[in-house]
C-alpha positions in Angstrom: 17.7 88.0 71.6 18.3 87.4 74.9 15.8 87.8 77.8 14.7 86.4 81.0 13.1 82.9 82.7 10.7 83.9 85.4 9.6 81.1 88.3 8.4 84.0 90.2 8.5 87.5 90.2 11.4 89.8 91.4 11.3 93.3 93.0 11.3 96.2 90.1 11.7 93.2 87.1 9.6 95.6 84.6 12.7 97.5 84.3 14.9 95.1 83.2 12.1 93.9 80.6 11.5 97.6 79.8 15.1 97.8 78.4 15.1 94.5 76.3 15.1 95.6 72.6 12.6 94.3 70.3 12.5 90.6 69.6 14.2 89.5 72.9 12.1 87.0 75.0 10.5 86.5 78.2 9.8 83.3 79.7 7.7 82.2 82.6 7.0 78.8 84.6 2.6 79.3 84.8 2.7 83.0 85.2 0.8 84.0 82.3 0.0 87.2 84.1 3.5 88.0 83.8 3.9 87.6 80.2 0.7 89.8 79.8 2.8 92.6 82.4 6.0 92.1 80.5 4.1 93.1 77.0 2.8 95.9 78.4 6.0 96.9 80.0 7.5 96.2 76.2 5.5 95.6 73.5 8.2 94.6 71.3 9.3 91.4 73.2 8.3 88.0 72.7 7.0 85.5 74.9 6.6 81.9 76.2 5.2 80.0 78.8 5.9 76.7 80.2 3.5 74.6 82.2 5.5 72.5 84.8 4.2 68.7 84.2 7.6 66.5 84.9 5.6 64.0 86.6 3.1 63.5 83.8 6.0 63.4 80.9 5.3 59.7 79.8 5.6 58.1 76.2 3.9 54.6 76.3 0.6 54.0 74.0 2.2 54.7 71.3 0.5 57.5 68.5 -3.1 57.2 70.2 -2.1 56.6 73.8 0.2 59.7 72.9 -3.2 62.0 71.6 -5.1 61.3 74.9 -2.1 62.2 76.6 -1.4 65.6 74.8 -5.2 66.4 75.3 -4.6 65.8 79.0 -1.8 67.8 78.7 -3.1 70.8 77.3 -6.1 70.6 79.3 -4.3 71.3 82.4 -3.2 74.4 81.7 -5.3 76.1 78.7 -8.0 77.1 81.4 -9.7 80.7 82.0 -6.6 82.2 83.2 -4.8 81.4 80.0 -7.1 82.6 77.5 -7.5 85.7 79.4 -3.9 86.6 78.9 -3.5 84.6 75.3 -3.2 88.0 73.3 0.1 88.2 74.9 1.3 85.0 74.8 3.6 83.8 71.7 4.4 80.6 72.3 3.7 77.7 74.6 6.3 74.9 75.3 5.4 71.0 75.5 7.6 68.5 77.6 10.8 69.3 78.9 14.1 67.6 78.4 13.2 64.5 77.4 16.0 63.2 74.6 19.2 61.7 75.8 21.9 60.6 72.9 22.3 57.6 75.6 18.2 56.4 74.5 17.5 53.1 72.8 15.7 53.2 69.3 12.7 51.9 71.2 12.8 55.1 73.7 13.5 57.6 71.0 10.5 56.0 68.6 8.0 56.4 72.2 9.1 60.1 72.5 8.9 60.8 68.3 5.0 59.2 68.7 4.5 62.1 71.4 6.1 64.4 69.2 3.8 63.8 66.6 0.5 63.6 68.8 1.0 66.8 70.4 1.9 68.8 67.5 -1.1 67.1 66.0 -3.5 68.0 68.9 -2.2 71.7 69.3 -2.3 72.4 65.4 -5.6 70.7 64.9 -7.5 71.4 68.3 -6.1 74.5 69.5 -4.4 77.0 66.6 -7.7 76.4 65.0 -9.3 78.0 67.5 -9.3 82.1 67.0 -7.9 83.6 69.8 -5.1 81.0 70.1 -4.3 80.8 66.4 -1.0 83.0 66.8 0.8 80.9 69.8 3.5 78.4 68.0 4.5 75.1 70.1 8.0 75.0 71.0 8.9 71.4 71.0 11.7 69.1 72.7 13.7 71.7 74.8 16.4 69.6 74.8 19.2 69.4 77.4 22.3 70.9 76.3 24.7 68.5 75.2 22.2 66.2 73.4 21.0 65.7 70.1 17.2 66.3 68.4 17.2 63.3 65.7 16.3 64.5 62.1 12.8 63.3 62.2 11.8 65.2 65.3 13.0 68.4 63.2 11.0 67.2 60.3 7.7 66.8 62.6 8.2 70.2 64.0 9.0 72.1 60.5 5.8 70.2 58.8 3.8 71.8 61.7 5.6 75.4 61.7 6.3 74.9 65.3 9.6 75.8 66.9 12.7 73.6 67.8 13.8 74.0 71.8 17.6 73.5 72.9 19.0 74.5 76.3 22.1 77.0 75.1 24.2 76.5 78.2 27.5 77.9 78.1 30.6 75.6 79.4 33.0 77.7 82.0 35.9 76.5 83.7 37.3 78.8 86.2 36.0 81.7 84.4 36.8 80.8 80.9 35.2 79.2 77.9 37.0 76.0 76.4 37.1 75.8 72.9 35.0 72.9 72.4 32.3 74.6 74.0 30.4 76.2 70.4 30.8 73.2 68.7 29.7 70.8 71.8 27.7 72.6 74.2 26.0 76.1 73.6 26.4 75.9 70.0 25.5 72.3 69.4 22.4 73.0 67.5 24.1 74.2 64.7 25.6 71.2 63.8 22.1 69.4 64.2 20.9 72.3 62.1 23.8 71.5 59.4 22.2 68.0 59.4 18.7 69.0 58.9 19.3 71.3 56.1 21.3 69.1 54.3 17.9 66.8 53.9 16.3 70.3 53.4 14.3 70.6 56.8 14.5 74.2 57.9 13.5 75.2 61.9 13.4 78.1 63.8 15.1 77.6 67.2 14.4 79.2 70.6 16.9 78.5 73.9 14.5 77.9 76.2 17.1 77.9 78.8 20.5 79.5 78.7 23.7 81.0 80.7 26.4 79.4 82.3 26.0 75.8 82.9 26.6 75.3 86.4 25.6 78.4 87.5 27.2 81.6 87.2 27.2 82.4 90.9 29.3 79.4 91.4 33.3 80.7 92.8 34.8 78.6 90.4 32.4 80.0 87.6 31.8 83.7 87.9 31.6 84.2 91.2 28.2 86.3 90.8 30.6 88.6 88.7 27.8 90.4 86.4 30.5 92.3 84.5 32.0 88.6 83.4 28.5 87.2 82.9 27.8 89.8 80.7 31.2 88.8 78.6 30.1 85.4 78.6 26.8 86.5 76.9 28.6 88.7 74.3 30.7 85.6 73.4 27.3 83.4 72.5 25.6 86.8 71.2 28.6 87.2 68.6 28.5 83.4 67.2 24.8 83.5 66.8 24.7 86.6 65.2 27.1 85.6 62.5 24.8 82.3 62.4 21.8 84.3 61.9 23.3 86.3 58.9 23.8 83.1 57.0 20.8 81.2 58.0 17.6 84.0 57.7 17.6 84.6 61.4 16.1 81.4 62.4 17.9 81.6 65.8 15.3 83.4 67.5 16.6 84.1 70.6 16.8 82.7 74.3 16.0 82.9 77.7 18.6 83.0 81.0 17.8 80.5 83.6 16.7 82.0 86.1 14.6 84.8 87.8 12.3 83.9 91.2 14.0 80.7 92.8 16.6 81.3 95.2 16.4 78.4 97.4 15.7 75.9 94.4 18.7 77.4 92.0 20.7 79.7 94.0 23.7 79.2 91.8 21.5 80.3 88.9 19.4 82.9 90.5 19.5 86.2 88.6 17.6 89.1 90.2 18.0 93.0 90.4 20.2 95.2 89.7 22.0 92.8 87.6 18.8 92.2 85.4 19.1 95.7 84.5 22.7 95.3 83.4 22.1 92.5 81.4 19.1 94.1 79.4 21.4 96.9 78.9 23.8 95.3 77.6 21.6 93.0 75.2 20.3 96.3 73.8 23.3 98.0 73.1 24.5 94.9 71.4 21.5 94.9 69.1 21.4 98.3 68.1 25.1 98.0 67.5 24.8 95.6 65.0 26.0 97.6 61.8 29.4 97.7 63.7 29.7 93.9 64.5 28.4 92.6 61.3 28.1 94.9 58.0 24.3 95.8 57.5 25.1 94.2 53.6 26.7 91.1 54.9 25.2 88.1 52.9 26.7 85.4 55.0 29.7 84.2 52.6 32.3 86.7 54.0 35.2 84.9 55.1 33.6 81.4 54.5 36.0 78.8 52.8 35.1 77.4 49.4 34.8 74.0 51.1 35.9 72.6 54.4 39.4 71.4 55.0 41.8 70.5 57.8 44.0 73.5 58.4 47.6 73.4 60.6 48.9 76.9 60.9 52.5 77.3 62.7 52.9 80.7 64.6 56.5 81.9 64.0 56.7 84.9 66.4 58.5 88.0 65.0 60.0 88.3 68.6 62.3 84.9 68.0 65.9 85.5 67.1 66.2 85.5 63.1 68.3 82.0 62.9 65.3 80.3 64.8 62.7 81.5 62.5 64.4 80.7 59.5 64.6 77.4 61.1 61.1 77.1 61.8 60.1 78.6 58.3 62.2 75.8 57.1 60.7 73.3 59.1 57.2 74.2 57.9 58.3 74.2 54.5 59.4 70.7 54.4 56.6 69.6 56.5 54.3 71.5 54.0 52.6 73.4 56.6 51.4 77.3 56.5 53.4 79.2 58.7 53.5 83.1 59.7 54.1 85.2 62.4 50.4 86.2 63.3 48.6 84.4 66.3 45.0 85.5 64.9 45.7 84.2 61.3 46.3 80.6 62.9 42.6 80.9 64.4 40.9 83.1 62.4 38.2 81.3 59.7 35.1 79.2 59.5 36.7 76.1 59.4 35.3 73.1 61.4 39.0 71.5 62.0 41.8 74.3 62.7 45.0 73.7 64.4 47.3 76.2 65.9 50.6 75.3 66.6 52.7 77.6 68.4 56.4 77.3 69.0 58.5 78.2 72.1 56.2 79.1 74.8 57.2 78.9 78.3 54.8 76.0 79.8 53.4 78.6 82.1 52.2 80.7 79.7 50.2 77.9 77.6 47.0 78.0 80.1 47.1 81.7 78.9 47.4 81.1 74.8 44.6 78.1 75.3 42.3 80.8 77.1 43.0 83.4 74.3 42.1 81.0 71.6 39.2 80.2 73.5 37.6 83.5 73.8 38.6 85.1 70.4 38.5 81.7 67.9 36.4 79.2 69.2 37.4 75.3 68.2 40.8 76.1 67.5 43.2 73.2 68.9 46.2 74.7 70.2 49.5 72.1 70.2 52.4 73.7 72.0 56.0 72.7 70.9 59.3 73.5 72.0 
């Protein structure tokens, strides 16, 4: 499910691609030949190409103006070199990171005109050609923490395109905060909830992902690939669970970036770390029966309906009279109480709070990190 993002080749890169499981993605920036070599190395992977066109990302002129712009955009890279490699290219991206929650309605409408135009041109003028018919368009490629409006998802679904999101994970001093999944690396699941409420179903591709500020920074992972892999394990477990419930519509993602050490040193990923990550992804995907039962239908552990839960953790290590006091207070407040820290965090609830009693102040950060790692989305409150 997770693969690599190439801006240039690096030594022994095919060794890592060879280890990826079927269905993992490889992306290149204007390197169609690399995608052919990647497919020859590992026929089971999927490939996506992005053409760098940032200076041309404009949106004026309404729908008609954007049709002309889309034709110019595609003509700038759908050339002999592209067509020679087209059989090994599964998808191409349109413009990059052009949506923001701060945009005005007029700005969003201009971008919606573009999205409609670029999909119409690709569907009618390019996918109608036999050698390009299999290549899907990846749309929006939205920066982490920003939303893709409903009307954009509708256009993508109507054209059988793919919705792109940059699913970076927030990391603070080597720890993933509880708000990461609903607000950042998993924000796309909230968007999908809104789309499905309107009977719109899209497939997702995460065209950039990794640690938000860069895994090589000292306060993130300081280049420690083992810790970086733990972050991907966290993300894959969340996404695998979501896929089990939503027909596998999260197709996968690519780790930003490889082959740009001067431009993006904090993100740069190369060998032998690529091999180690690829081996982890392969092992994760082959061990899925151990993570989720093969007959799991998506309902296990889901609430009948969403509700707000507050669970008081009363540690069994407390003196008996203190335990009795806390259970009595919980009953008076009509709150659930028990000795299990896990029970306070478990469950697919959008609003859940773990109230932790009698925790020494110097231990609070440790418990916050524990809930963030094992039960993301759980709010923790400490009471003396």
